[in-house]
DRENLO-272962 format. One record per residue (C-alpha): x, y, z; chain. Coordinates in nm, 4 decimals, decimal comma. Last residue first. Example, Ala and Ser with C-alpha at 12.3 -4.5 7.8 and 13.67 -1.06 7.14 Angstrom:
BEGIN
<rec east="1,3670" north="-0,1060" up="0,7140" c="A"/>
<rec east="1,2300" north="-0,4500" up="0,7800" c="A"/>
This chain:
BEGIN
<rec east="-0,4214" north="-2,5580" up="1,7387" c="A"/>
<rec east="-0,5446" north="-2,5997" up="1,3580" c="A"/>
<rec east="-0,8950" north="-2,6501" up="1,5053" c="A"/>
<rec east="-0,8904" north="-2,4000" up="1,7417" c="A"/>
<rec east="-0,8244" north="-2,1696" up="1,4901" c="A"/>
<rec east="-1,1220" north="-2,2971" up="1,2760" c="A"/>
<rec east="-1,3504" north="-2,2160" up="1,5808" c="A"/>
<rec east="-1,2329" north="-1,9208" up="1,5957" c="A"/>
<rec east="-1,3033" north="-1,7865" up="1,2819" c="A"/>
<rec east="-1,6546" north="-1,9388" up="1,2635" c="A"/>
<rec east="-1,7038" north="-1,7155" up="1,5857" c="A"/>
<rec east="-1,5610" north="-1,4011" up="1,4419" c="A"/>
<rec east="-1,7689" north="-1,4948" up="1,0933" c="A"/>
<rec east="-2,0960" north="-1,5047" up="1,2756" c="A"/>
<rec east="-2,0401" north="-1,1955" up="1,4817" c="A"/>
<rec east="-1,9528" north="-1,0257" up="1,2079" c="A"/>
<rec east="-2,2818" north="-1,0884" up="0,9995" c="A"/>
<rec east="-2,3239" north="-0,7541" up="0,7806" c="A"/>
<rec east="-1,9934" north="-0,6856" up="0,7084" c="A"/>
<rec east="-1,8352" north="-0,9957" up="0,7351" c="A"/>
<rec east="-2,0747" north="-1,0977" up="0,4116" c="A"/>
<rec east="-1,9367" north="-0,7550" up="0,2662" c="A"/>
<rec east="-1,6288" north="-0,8716" up="0,2875" c="A"/>
<rec east="-1,6869" north="-1,2288" up="0,1863" c="A"/>
<rec east="-1,8497" north="-1,0067" up="-0,1370" c="A"/>
<rec east="-1,4732" north="-0,8803" up="-0,1555" c="A"/>
<rec east="-1,2994" north="-1,1921" up="-0,1387" c="A"/>
<rec east="-1,5520" north="-1,3052" up="-0,4216" c="A"/>
<rec east="-1,4253" north="-1,0125" up="-0,6466" c="A"/>
<rec east="-1,0443" north="-0,9829" up="-0,5467" c="A"/>
<rec east="-0,8380" north="-0,6966" up="-0,5722" c="A"/>
<rec east="-1,0728" north="-0,4902" up="-0,3303" c="A"/>
<rec east="-1,1340" north="-0,1651" up="-0,4707" c="A"/>
<rec east="-1,2145" north="0,1555" up="-0,3014" c="A"/>
<rec east="-1,3545" north="0,4981" up="-0,3944" c="A"/>
<rec east="-1,3616" north="0,4596" up="-0,7726" c="A"/>
<rec east="-1,1525" north="0,7301" up="-0,9382" c="A"/>
<rec east="-1,2494" north="0,5042" up="-1,2815" c="A"/>
<rec east="-0,9088" north="0,5703" up="-1,4619" c="A"/>
<rec east="-0,7099" north="0,5722" up="-1,1582" c="A"/>
<rec east="-0,8773" north="0,2397" up="-1,0066" c="A"/>
<rec east="-0,8378" north="0,1086" up="-1,3159" c="A"/>
<rec east="-0,4752" north="0,1715" up="-1,3483" c="A"/>
<rec east="-0,4229" north="0,0308" up="-1,0332" c="A"/>
<rec east="-0,5987" north="-0,2795" up="-1,1397" c="A"/>
<rec east="-0,3674" north="-0,3107" up="-1,4026" c="A"/>
<rec east="-0,0868" north="-0,2991" up="-1,1478" c="A"/>
<rec east="-0,2291" north="-0,5352" up="-0,9114" c="A"/>
<rec east="-0,2744" north="-0,8135" up="-1,2371" c="A"/>
<rec east="0,0824" north="-0,7079" up="-1,2975" c="A"/>
<rec east="0,1987" north="-0,8062" up="-0,9509" c="A"/>
<rec east="0,0580" north="-1,1487" up="-0,9430" c="A"/>
<rec east="-0,2573" north="-1,2828" up="-0,7592" c="A"/>
<rec east="-0,2283" north="-1,5369" up="-0,5158" c="A"/>
<rec east="-0,5410" north="-1,7728" up="-0,4622" c="A"/>
<rec east="-0,4961" north="-2,0441" up="-0,1594" c="A"/>
<rec east="-0,1709" north="-1,9452" up="0,0834" c="A"/>
<rec east="0,0677" north="-1,7140" up="0,0517" c="A"/>
<rec east="0,4247" north="-1,8097" up="0,2333" c="A"/>
<rec east="0,5373" north="-1,7456" up="0,5967" c="A"/>
<rec east="0,6978" north="-2,0792" up="0,6689" c="A"/>
<rec east="0,6408" north="-2,1619" up="1,0172" c="A"/>
<rec east="0,7621" north="-2,1272" up="1,3755" c="A"/>
<rec east="0,5797" north="-1,7765" up="1,4046" c="A"/>
<rec east="0,8385" north="-1,5468" up="1,4666" c="A"/>
<rec east="0,8514" north="-1,4380" up="1,0986" c="A"/>
<rec east="1,0068" north="-1,1280" up="0,9838" c="A"/>
<rec east="0,8883" north="-1,0480" up="0,6699" c="A"/>
<rec east="1,1401" north="-1,0630" up="0,3484" c="A"/>
<rec east="1,0266" north="-1,3973" up="0,2252" c="A"/>
<rec east="0,7003" north="-1,2864" up="0,2421" c="A"/>
<rec east="0,7133" north="-0,9681" up="0,0298" c="A"/>
<rec east="0,9508" north="-1,1003" up="-0,1967" c="A"/>
<rec east="0,6040" north="-1,1111" up="-0,4935" c="A"/>
<rec east="0,3209" north="-1,3328" up="-0,5363" c="A"/>
<rec east="0,0363" north="-1,1255" up="-0,4313" c="A"/>
<rec east="-0,2001" north="-1,1857" up="-0,1368" c="A"/>
<rec east="-0,5092" north="-1,0184" up="-0,1105" c="A"/>
<rec east="-0,5138" north="-0,6481" up="-0,2332" c="A"/>
<rec east="-0,7598" north="-0,4115" up="-0,1005" c="A"/>
<rec east="-0,6990" north="-0,0794" up="-0,3377" c="A"/>
<rec east="-0,7933" north="0,2974" up="-0,2074" c="A"/>
<rec east="-0,8424" north="0,5875" up="-0,3423" c="A"/>
<rec east="-0,8325" north="0,9602" up="-0,2389" c="A"/>
<rec east="-0,9702" north="1,2189" up="-0,5234" c="A"/>
<rec east="-0,8299" north="1,5548" up="-0,4960" c="A"/>
<rec east="-1,0901" north="1,8607" up="-0,5615" c="A"/>
<rec east="-1,0312" north="2,0541" up="-0,2593" c="A"/>
<rec east="-1,3611" north="1,9805" up="-0,1605" c="A"/>
<rec east="-1,3242" north="1,6168" up="-0,1722" c="A"/>
<rec east="-0,9809" north="1,5866" up="0,0259" c="A"/>
<rec east="-1,1690" north="1,5788" up="0,3714" c="A"/>
<rec east="-1,3954" north="1,3000" up="0,2561" c="A"/>
<rec east="-1,1298" north="1,0892" up="0,1380" c="A"/>
<rec east="-0,9067" north="1,2140" up="0,4164" c="A"/>
<rec east="-1,1148" north="0,9842" up="0,6640" c="A"/>
<rec east="-1,1744" north="0,6795" up="0,4726" c="A"/>
<rec east="-0,7959" north="0,6621" up="0,3862" c="A"/>
<rec east="-0,7388" north="0,7413" up="0,7797" c="A"/>
<rec east="-0,9301" north="0,4212" up="0,8527" c="A"/>
<rec east="-0,7579" north="0,2306" up="0,5967" c="A"/>
<rec east="-0,3933" north="0,3157" up="0,7244" c="A"/>
<rec east="-0,4920" north="0,1819" up="1,0547" c="A"/>
<rec east="-0,6448" north="-0,1339" up="0,9366" c="A"/>
<rec east="-0,2987" north="-0,1616" up="0,7277" c="A"/>
<rec east="-0,0662" north="-0,1184" up="1,0527" c="A"/>
<rec east="-0,3291" north="-0,3693" up="1,2723" c="A"/>
<rec east="-0,3127" north="-0,6189" up="0,9546" c="A"/>
<rec east="0,0616" north="-0,6108" up="0,9759" c="A"/>
<rec east="0,1316" north="-0,6236" up="1,3414" c="A"/>
<rec east="-0,1787" north="-0,8725" up="1,4134" c="A"/>
<rec east="-0,1250" north="-1,1084" up="1,1362" c="A"/>
<rec east="-0,0815" north="-1,4344" up="1,3304" c="A"/>
<rec east="-0,4442" north="-1,5354" up="1,3211" c="A"/>
<rec east="-0,6667" north="-1,3438" up="1,0419" c="A"/>
<rec east="-0,7397" north="-1,0050" up="0,9597" c="A"/>
<rec east="-1,0453" north="-0,8993" up="0,8398" c="A"/>
<rec east="-1,0995" north="-0,5053" up="0,7095" c="A"/>
<rec east="-0,7162" north="-0,4531" up="0,6578" c="A"/>
<rec east="-0,6394" north="-0,7820" up="0,6403" c="A"/>
<rec east="-0,7814" north="-0,7381" up="0,2385" c="A"/>
<rec east="-0,5031" north="-0,5166" up="0,2280" c="A"/>
<rec east="-0,3625" north="-0,0969" up="0,2105" c="A"/>
<rec east="-0,2638" north="0,0095" up="-0,1341" c="A"/>
<rec east="-0,3433" north="0,4055" up="-0,0775" c="A"/>
<rec east="-0,3952" north="0,5984" up="-0,3868" c="A"/>
<rec east="-0,4190" north="0,9739" up="-0,3910" c="A"/>
<rec east="-0,5176" north="1,1530" up="-0,6749" c="A"/>
<rec east="-0,4618" north="1,5186" up="-0,7866" c="A"/>
<rec east="-0,6808" north="1,8495" up="-0,8752" c="A"/>
<rec east="-0,7704" north="2,1663" up="-0,7470" c="A"/>
<rec east="-0,3682" north="2,3116" up="-0,7403" c="A"/>
<rec east="-0,4455" north="2,4701" up="-0,3751" c="A"/>
<rec east="-0,5339" north="2,0761" up="-0,2672" c="A"/>
<rec east="-0,2655" north="1,9144" up="-0,4442" c="A"/>
<rec east="0,0334" north="2,0714" up="-0,2374" c="A"/>
<rec east="-0,1151" north="2,0661" up="0,1096" c="A"/>
<rec east="-0,2937" north="1,7245" up="-0,0078" c="A"/>
<rec east="0,0161" north="1,5356" up="-0,1182" c="A"/>
<rec east="0,2142" north="1,6585" up="0,2268" c="A"/>
<rec east="-0,0815" north="1,4937" up="0,3971" c="A"/>
<rec east="-0,0555" north="1,2203" up="0,1950" c="A"/>
<rec east="0,2966" north="1,1371" up="0,2454" c="A"/>
<rec east="0,2833" north="1,2202" up="0,6166" c="A"/>
<rec east="-0,0035" north="0,9469" up="0,6215" c="A"/>
<rec east="0,2143" north="0,7067" up="0,4108" c="A"/>
<rec east="0,4968" north="0,7218" up="0,6794" c="A"/>
<rec east="0,2883" north="0,6654" up="0,9665" c="A"/>
<rec east="0,1100" north="0,3768" up="0,8394" c="A"/>
<rec east="0,3059" north="0,0934" up="0,6495" c="A"/>
<rec east="0,6573" north="0,2103" up="0,7414" c="A"/>
<rec east="0,6629" north="0,3476" up="1,1036" c="A"/>
<rec east="0,3416" north="0,1136" up="1,1893" c="A"/>
<rec east="0,5624" north="-0,1687" up="1,1155" c="A"/>
<rec east="0,8349" north="-0,0502" up="1,2897" c="A"/>
<rec east="0,6365" north="0,0092" up="1,6100" c="A"/>
<rec east="0,5253" north="-0,3062" up="1,6197" c="A"/>
<rec east="0,8241" north="-0,5023" up="1,5500" c="A"/>
<rec east="1,0061" north="-0,2934" up="1,8185" c="A"/>
<rec east="0,7310" north="-0,3966" up="2,0764" c="A"/>
<rec east="0,8131" north="-0,7535" up="1,9949" c="A"/>
<rec east="0,5742" north="-1,0099" up="1,8499" c="A"/>
<rec east="0,5588" north="-1,3337" up="2,0277" c="A"/>
<rec east="0,2317" north="-1,2681" up="2,2432" c="A"/>
<rec east="0,0821" north="-1,1221" up="1,9195" c="A"/>
<rec east="0,1296" north="-1,4632" up="1,7403" c="A"/>
<rec east="0,3509" north="-1,4498" up="1,4312" c="A"/>
<rec east="0,4225" north="-1,2981" up="1,0712" c="A"/>
<rec east="0,5495" north="-0,9699" up="0,9982" c="A"/>
<rec east="0,5771" north="-0,7824" up="0,6964" c="A"/>
<rec east="0,6706" north="-0,4673" up="0,4853" c="A"/>
<rec east="0,4743" north="-0,1915" up="0,3207" c="A"/>
<rec east="0,5686" north="0,0408" up="0,0020" c="A"/>
<rec east="0,2176" north="0,1089" up="-0,2227" c="A"/>
<rec east="0,1392" north="0,4698" up="-0,1256" c="A"/>
<rec east="0,0539" north="0,5844" up="-0,4700" c="A"/>
<rec east="0,0712" north="0,9345" up="-0,5285" c="A"/>
<rec east="-0,0512" north="1,1603" up="-0,8245" c="A"/>
<rec east="0,0060" north="1,4800" up="-0,9600" c="A"/>
<rec east="0,3228" north="1,5731" up="-0,8455" c="A"/>
<rec east="0,4002" north="1,9135" up="-1,0046" c="A"/>
<rec east="0,7774" north="1,9856" up="-1,1137" c="A"/>
<rec east="1,0572" north="1,7587" up="-1,1068" c="A"/>
<rec east="1,2950" north="1,8958" up="-0,9228" c="A"/>
<rec east="1,1246" north="2,1667" up="-0,6966" c="A"/>
<rec east="0,8435" north="1,8976" up="-0,6861" c="A"/>
<rec east="1,0613" north="1,6175" up="-0,5925" c="A"/>
<rec east="1,1633" north="1,8688" up="-0,2474" c="A"/>
<rec east="0,7981" north="1,9838" up="-0,1809" c="A"/>
<rec east="0,7081" north="1,5804" up="-0,1791" c="A"/>
<rec east="1,0102" north="1,4823" up="0,0392" c="A"/>
<rec east="0,9526" north="1,7923" up="0,2954" c="A"/>
<rec east="0,9305" north="1,5001" up="0,6217" c="A"/>
<rec east="0,9659" north="1,1347" up="0,5058" c="A"/>
<rec east="1,3864" north="1,1466" up="0,5587" c="A"/>
<rec east="1,3478" north="1,2523" up="0,9249" c="A"/>
<rec east="1,0527" north="1,0386" up="0,9152" c="A"/>
<rec east="1,2983" north="0,7248" up="0,8889" c="A"/>
<rec east="1,1515" north="0,3990" up="0,8442" c="A"/>
<rec east="1,0384" north="0,5116" up="0,5120" c="A"/>
<rec east="1,4093" north="0,4963" up="0,3778" c="A"/>
<rec east="1,4336" north="0,7088" up="0,0458" c="A"/>
<rec east="1,6247" north="0,7259" up="-0,2553" c="A"/>
<rec east="1,3708" north="0,8804" up="-0,5188" c="A"/>
<rec east="1,4898" north="0,7369" up="-0,9163" c="A"/>
<rec east="1,2999" north="0,9264" up="-1,1952" c="A"/>
<rec east="1,1719" north="0,7051" up="-1,4780" c="A"/>
<rec east="1,1186" north="0,7808" up="-1,8126" c="A"/>
<rec east="1,0960" north="0,4006" up="-1,9144" c="A"/>
<rec east="1,0933" north="0,1743" up="-1,6567" c="A"/>
<rec east="1,3504" north="-0,1097" up="-1,6570" c="A"/>
<rec east="1,6381" north="0,0852" up="-1,5780" c="A"/>
<rec east="1,4187" north="0,2294" up="-1,3032" c="A"/>
<rec east="1,4239" north="-0,1544" up="-1,1615" c="A"/>
<rec east="1,8070" north="-0,2250" up="-1,1606" c="A"/>
<rec east="1,9055" north="0,1412" up="-1,0099" c="A"/>
<rec east="1,6501" north="0,0488" up="-0,7437" c="A"/>
<rec east="1,7431" north="-0,2887" up="-0,6447" c="A"/>
<rec east="2,1213" north="-0,1113" up="-0,5903" c="A"/>
<rec east="1,9441" north="0,1896" up="-0,3980" c="A"/>
<rec east="1,7342" north="-0,0187" up="-0,1706" c="A"/>
<rec east="1,5523" north="0,2690" up="0,0274" c="A"/>
<rec east="1,3016" north="0,2915" up="-0,2425" c="A"/>
<rec east="1,0773" north="0,5433" up="-0,4552" c="A"/>
<rec east="1,0114" north="0,5364" up="-0,7998" c="A"/>
<rec east="0,8850" north="0,8917" up="-0,9820" c="A"/>
<rec east="0,7224" north="0,7635" up="-1,2864" c="A"/>
<rec east="0,6410" north="0,9736" up="-1,5589" c="A"/>
<rec east="0,2797" north="0,8726" up="-1,6884" c="A"/>
<rec east="0,2154" north="0,8025" up="-2,0575" c="A"/>
<rec east="0,0238" north="0,5021" up="-1,9589" c="A"/>
<rec east="0,3149" north="0,2784" up="-2,0677" c="A"/>
<rec east="0,4743" north="0,4434" up="-1,8107" c="A"/>
<rec east="0,1711" north="0,3645" up="-1,5478" c="A"/>
<rec east="0,1969" north="-0,0088" up="-1,6581" c="A"/>
<rec east="0,6016" north="-0,0244" up="-1,5608" c="A"/>
<rec east="0,5338" north="0,1960" up="-1,2290" c="A"/>
<rec east="0,2783" north="-0,0361" up="-1,1111" c="A"/>
<rec east="0,4835" north="-0,3744" up="-1,1872" c="A"/>
<rec east="0,7665" north="-0,2212" up="-0,9993" c="A"/>
<rec east="0,5588" north="-0,1372" up="-0,7388" c="A"/>
<rec east="0,3893" north="-0,4843" up="-0,6849" c="A"/>
<rec east="0,6818" north="-0,6541" up="-0,6523" c="A"/>
<rec east="1,0107" north="-0,4935" up="-0,7096" c="A"/>
<rec east="1,2107" north="-0,1446" up="-0,6820" c="A"/>
<rec east="0,8933" north="0,0355" up="-0,6458" c="A"/>
<rec east="0,8311" north="0,0625" up="-0,2517" c="A"/>
<rec east="0,6567" north="0,4298" up="-0,2748" c="A"/>
<rec east="0,5359" north="0,5611" up="-0,5845" c="A"/>
<rec east="0,4973" north="0,9007" up="-0,6932" c="A"/>
<rec east="0,3384" north="0,9710" up="-1,0289" c="A"/>
<rec east="0,4202" north="1,2765" up="-1,2562" c="A"/>
<rec east="0,1717" north="1,3507" up="-1,5513" c="A"/>
<rec east="0,3485" north="1,3343" up="-1,8910" c="A"/>
<rec east="0,0046" north="1,3025" up="-2,0476" c="A"/>
């Protein structure tokens, strides 16, 4: 196959698992991270991979990135926006700086990379863009205001981009994970006064990597990583007021 796939947040967790799975499928992973030491180790685990050192929190590093990479490695056939940072805490205890940083990394950087990819892929008449958002983009819970807002913004952008990219032959896909067992939670900032950790069902990076491969193979526009959660989000779409009142009741019980 020998297609180039750019994967953000690829030095650990879901991104590393995706890079390894797609390498097995014949892709050439371009693995992006801001952590040079961690990225060096990660690339050693993925045959045929290339390092891409970039801090998505810095717009000057994101601007023009894909054109520079294509000059070095050839056409990028697939872009996977996986990188993300988290925060757990009430809205009133979350600073403007935290909101801005999460929007920069989780929304604005992927938007820039998507636009760069479409500008390059569109004239070629093919390509795939896959954005990993979150089930919380569809129905967030309390103390997820900063994170869920950034992912909801990316969810809305992805839906628009899908329609606008279709005439060019570029396919825009979305995978909405539930909680995944990665270093994400321990690395997230936290002003909630309690531990931030996955609760309930938790999937593995390898499961998400396999779903990513299946998304690319099928070109399915939108995939929720957990079937019952997908059904619950469907019911939420049908009965949003009922769900909102139920969640308010639950939150009052916890306080």
